C-alpha positions as CSV (number, residue, x, y, z in Angstrom):
1,X,180.9,122.5,120.6
2,X,182.1,119.9,123.1
3,X,179.3,118.5,125.4
4,X,176.6,120.2,123.3
5,X,173.2,118.6,123.5
6,X,169.6,118.8,122.2
7,X,166.4,117.6,123.7
8,X,164.1,115.2,121.9
9,X,160.7,113.7,122.8
10,X,160.5,109.9,122.8
11,X,162.8,107.0,123.4
12,X,166.2,107.1,121.8
13,X,167.3,103.5,122.5
14,X,170.1,104.4,124.8
15,X,168.2,105.0,128.1
16,X,169.0,101.7,129.7
17,X,172.7,102.2,129.2
18,X,172.4,105.6,130.9
19,X,170.4,104.1,133.8
20,X,172.8,101.3,134.5
21,X,176.0,103.3,134.1
22,X,174.8,106.0,136.5
23,X,174.1,103.4,139.1
24,X,177.8,102.7,139.2
25,X,179.2,106.2,138.6
26,X,176.9,107.9,141.1
27,X,176.7,105.1,143.6
28,X,172.9,105.0,143.3
29,X,171.0,102.3,145.2
30,X,169.0,101.2,142.2
31,X,169.5,97.7,140.8
32,X,170.8,97.4,137.3
33,X,168.2,96.2,134.9
34,X,168.3,93.9,131.9
35,X,166.5,94.9,128.7
36,X,163.3,93.0,129.5
37,X,162.9,94.4,133.0
38,X,163.8,97.9,131.9
39,X,161.1,97.8,129.2
40,X,158.6,96.5,131.6
41,X,159.2,99.5,133.9
42,X,159.8,102.3,131.5
43,X,158.1,101.3,128.2
44,X,154.7,99.8,129.2
45,X,152.6,102.6,127.7
46,X,151.2,105.7,129.4
47,X,154.6,107.2,129.9
48,X,156.4,110.3,128.7
49,X,160.1,109.9,127.7
50,X,162.4,112.9,127.1
51,X,166.0,112.3,125.9
52,X,169.1,114.5,125.6
53,X,171.4,113.6,122.7
54,X,174.8,115.0,121.7
55,X,176.1,116.0,118.3
56,X,176.9,112.3,117.5
57,X,173.3,111.3,118.3
58,X,174.4,109.5,121.5
59,X,172.0,109.6,124.4
60,X,173.5,111.5,127.3
61,X,170.5,111.8,129.5
62,X,166.8,110.9,129.8
63,X,163.7,111.5,131.8
64,X,160.7,109.3,132.3
65,X,157.3,110.3,133.8
66,X,153.9,108.7,133.9
67,X,151.1,110.6,132.1
68,X,148.5,112.1,134.4
69,X,145.9,109.9,136.0
70,X,142.2,110.7,136.4
71,X,143.0,113.2,139.1
72,X,145.5,115.1,137.0
73,X,148.6,113.7,138.8
74,X,151.7,112.8,136.9
75,X,154.5,110.8,138.5
76,X,158.2,111.5,137.8
77,X,159.9,108.1,137.6
78,X,163.5,109.0,136.9
79,X,165.9,111.5,135.3
80,X,169.6,111.3,134.9
81,X,172.5,112.8,132.9
82,X,176.0,111.6,132.2
83,X,178.6,113.3,134.4
84,X,180.3,115.1,131.5
85,X,177.0,116.8,130.5
86,X,176.2,118.1,134.0
87,X,176.3,121.7,135.0
88,X,175.5,122.6,131.4
89,X,171.7,122.9,131.7
90,X,171.0,119.4,130.4
91,X,169.0,118.1,133.4
92,X,167.1,121.4,133.7
93,X,166.3,121.2,130.0
94,X,164.9,117.7,130.4
95,X,162.7,118.8,133.3
96,X,161.6,122.0,131.5
97,X,160.4,120.0,128.5
98,X,158.6,117.4,130.6
99,X,156.9,119.9,132.9
100,X,155.8,121.9,129.9
101,X,154.4,118.9,128.0
102,X,152.6,117.5,131.1
103,X,151.0,120.8,131.9
104,X,150.1,122.2,128.5
105,X,149.4,119.0,126.5
106,X,148.0,116.7,129.2
107,X,146.6,119.2,131.7
108,X,148.5,117.7,134.6
109,X,147.8,119.6,137.8
110,X,150.9,118.4,139.6
111,X,153.9,116.1,139.4
112,X,154.6,113.8,142.3
113,X,157.6,111.5,143.2
114,X,155.9,109.0,145.5
115,X,155.3,105.2,145.9
116,X,151.9,105.5,144.2
117,X,153.8,105.6,140.9
118,X,152.9,102.3,139.0
119,X,156.5,102.3,137.7
120,X,158.5,100.6,140.5
121,X,162.3,101.0,140.6
122,X,164.0,98.0,142.4
123,X,167.0,98.9,144.6
124,X,169.7,97.3,146.6
125,X,169.8,97.9,150.3
126,X,173.1,99.7,151.2
127,X,175.9,97.5,152.7
128,X,174.1,94.4,151.5
129,X,173.3,92.4,148.4
130,X,169.6,92.2,149.3
131,X,167.0,94.1,147.3
132,X,163.6,95.8,147.6
133,X,161.1,95.9,144.8
134,X,160.1,99.6,145.0
135,X,161.9,102.8,145.7
136,X,159.2,104.8,147.6
137,X,160.5,108.2,146.5
138,X,163.8,109.9,145.6
139,X,166.9,109.4,147.8
140,X,166.8,112.5,150.1
141,X,170.6,113.2,150.0
142,X,171.0,112.7,146.3
143,X,172.0,115.6,143.9
144,X,168.9,114.9,141.9
145,X,166.7,115.6,144.9
146,X,168.6,118.8,145.7
147,X,168.1,120.0,142.1
148,X,164.4,119.4,142.2
149,X,164.1,121.3,145.5
150,X,165.9,124.2,143.9
151,X,163.4,124.1,141.0
152,X,160.4,124.5,143.4
153,X,159.5,120.9,144.1
154,X,158.4,120.6,147.8
155,X,159.0,117.7,150.2
156,X,155.5,117.0,151.5
157,X,156.3,113.6,153.1
158,X,159.3,111.3,153.6
159,X,159.6,107.5,153.8
160,X,162.1,105.5,155.8
161,X,163.2,102.1,154.5
162,X,164.0,99.5,157.1
163,X,166.1,96.4,156.8
164,X,166.9,93.4,159.0
165,X,168.8,90.2,158.4
166,X,166.7,87.1,159.3
167,X,169.6,84.7,159.5
168,X,169.0,82.9,162.8
169,X,166.4,85.5,163.9
170,X,165.4,85.4,167.5
171,X,162.6,87.4,169.2
172,X,164.2,90.1,171.4
173,X,164.2,89.1,175.1
174,X,162.2,92.1,176.2
175,X,159.5,91.1,173.7
176,X,159.4,87.5,175.0
177,X,158.6,88.9,178.5
178,X,155.8,91.1,177.0
179,X,154.5,88.0,175.2
180,X,154.2,86.1,178.4
181,X,152.5,89.0,180.2
182,X,149.9,89.3,177.5
183,X,149.3,85.5,177.4
184,X,148.5,85.7,181.1
185,X,145.8,88.2,180.2
186,X,144.3,86.0,177.5
187,X,145.9,87.5,174.5
188,X,147.7,85.0,172.3
189,X,149.9,85.4,169.2
190,X,149.2,82.6,166.7
191,X,148.1,81.8,163.1
192,X,144.7,82.4,161.7
193,X,142.4,79.4,161.8
194,X,138.8,80.1,160.7
195,X,137.6,77.1,162.8
196,X,139.0,78.7,166.0
197,X,139.0,82.5,165.3
198,X,136.5,85.1,164.3
199,X,136.4,88.8,163.5
200,X,139.2,88.9,160.9
201,X,137.1,90.7,158.3
202,X,135.7,93.1,160.9
203,X,139.2,93.9,162.0
204,X,139.9,95.6,158.7
205,X,136.7,97.6,159.1
206,X,137.8,98.8,162.5
207,X,141.2,99.9,161.3
208,X,139.6,101.4,158.1
209,X,141.8,99.7,155.5
210,X,139.7,98.1,152.7
211,X,142.8,97.5,150.6
212,X,144.4,95.3,153.2
213,X,141.0,93.6,153.7
214,X,140.7,92.7,150.0
215,X,144.3,91.4,149.8
216,X,144.3,89.3,153.0
217,X,140.9,87.7,152.5
218,X,141.9,86.7,149.0
219,X,144.9,84.8,150.4
220,X,143.6,82.9,153.4
221,X,145.6,79.9,152.0
222,X,148.8,81.6,153.1
223,X,150.0,82.0,156.8
224,X,148.5,85.0,158.6
225,X,149.9,85.9,162.0
226,X,147.1,87.1,164.3
227,X,146.6,88.2,167.9
228,X,143.5,86.8,169.4
229,X,141.6,87.6,172.6
230,X,140.8,84.2,174.1
231,X,138.6,85.9,176.6
232,X,136.4,86.9,173.7
233,X,136.2,83.4,172.1
234,X,139.1,83.8,169.8
235,X,138.4,87.4,168.5
236,X,141.1,88.5,166.1
237,X,142.4,91.8,167.4
238,X,145.6,92.2,165.3
239,X,147.2,90.7,162.2
240,X,150.1,90.7,159.7
241,X,150.2,88.7,156.5
242,X,149.7,86.9,154.3
243,X,153.2,85.6,154.5
244,X,155.3,84.6,151.5
245,X,158.9,84.6,150.5
246,X,160.4,86.0,147.2
247,X,163.9,86.5,145.8
248,X,165.0,90.1,145.8
249,X,168.7,90.8,144.9
250,X,170.9,88.0,146.2
251,X,168.6,87.2,149.2
252,X,165.1,85.9,149.9
253,X,162.8,88.6,151.2
254,X,160.0,87.9,153.7
255,X,156.8,89.4,152.3
256,X,153.7,90.7,154.1
257,X,150.7,93.0,153.4
258,X,150.3,95.4,156.2
259,X,150.1,95.1,160.0
260,X,147.4,96.4,162.3
261,X,145.8,96.2,165.7
262,X,142.2,96.8,166.7
263,X,141.8,100.4,168.2
264,X,140.4,98.9,171.4
265,X,143.6,96.9,172.0
266,X,146.3,99.4,171.1
267,X,149.1,100.6,173.4
268,X,150.0,97.1,174.7
269,X,152.8,96.3,172.2
270,X,150.7,93.7,170.4
271,X,151.8,94.9,166.9
272,X,155.4,94.5,167.8
273,X,154.8,90.9,169.0
274,X,152.9,90.1,165.8
275,X,155.8,91.5,163.7
276,X,158.4,89.5,165.7
277,X,156.5,86.3,165.1
278,X,156.3,87.1,161.4
279,X,160.1,87.6,161.3
280,X,160.6,84.3,163.2
281,X,158.3,82.5,160.7
282,X,160.1,83.9,157.7
283,X,163.5,83.0,159.1
284,X,162.4,79.4,159.6
285,X,160.8,79.2,156.1
286,X,163.7,80.3,153.9
287,X,163.7,84.1,154.1
288,X,167.1,85.6,154.7
289,X,166.0,89.2,155.2
290,X,163.2,91.7,155.8
291,X,162.7,95.0,154.1
292,X,159.9,97.6,154.2
293,X,159.2,101.3,154.3
294,X,157.0,103.6,156.2
295,X,156.3,107.3,156.7
296,X,158.9,109.2,158.7
297,X,156.2,110.4,161.1
298,X,154.4,107.0,161.3
299,X,154.4,105.6,164.9
300,X,154.7,102.1,163.3
301,X,158.5,102.9,163.1
302,X,158.7,101.9,166.8
303,X,157.3,98.5,166.0
304,X,159.9,97.7,163.4
305,X,162.8,99.1,165.5
306,X,161.7,97.1,168.6
307,X,161.7,94.0,166.4
308,X,165.3,94.6,165.4
309,X,165.0,96.4,162.0
310,X,167.4,99.3,161.2
311,X,166.7,102.4,159.2
312,X,168.5,102.1,155.8
313,X,167.5,105.0,153.5
314,X,165.5,108.1,153.8
315,X,163.4,108.9,150.7
316,X,161.8,112.2,149.9
317,X,158.3,112.5,148.4
318,X,158.4,115.6,146.3
319,X,155.6,117.6,144.5
320,X,155.5,120.3,142.0
321,X,152.2,122.1,141.6
322,X,151.6,123.0,137.9
323,X,148.5,125.2,138.2
């Protein structure tokens, strides 16, 4: 029968062709992958691969998920089916098989689609040639997301990706005025210098983020933008960094690890000024754009928007409880 298919467990060898062809046919934001990069993401061990093949043994769809971690959480990385095999139960068959295996063979408690997934899918920012290294969920308005919602997956969170060109970046005028006002009160935006500033390690304790603390303190050789209170002998009260630049897509992306302000100093726009200085630094040091994502309900969105970033894509974090 035309468009007949069967489901098999394991890689078939045609997954990358499916992945790359659907990017074009479905106008998906993901970046096409060469064989080495595809294998590094999808075939590194610890994954479950399910394929759909037709009567000629050609791969017509596939699904990839990470096997459950120590907390019983599996991550759905990707699923896709060629257009001519849609509306024939092919995608549902892939999902049925994966959900059954993860629940009954691996005792998974739930399946998540979220940025915690160690398999990162790089994507291209719409209306640009610039890229981001990790899709933090599934594109909310995609047919795949709608299918999952119909199957009982629930959206428990959403992420908003932001983008800004850094070509000739200038700090917005309203932020320049705020910078001057804060400076009059003794708060200065500068770069971390252990000979002049103190309290960087303690800042991370105050904002309760040991992950940022570990990363930043391990990279003190790279620039770190800080806000300091000169009335408290150079106390570090805010930060972003460490700063670096990396090629993503056709452009050079400005990198950073987190941004935070001490709770005692919040509400003054300090984080926005730190972010603006970071963008200015990246622009002057070879970066051509900035991209990031944050939770839809995260107040930090106001920081990025005030600095000139624009929302690019909404991503759904979906979850299916298996117990």
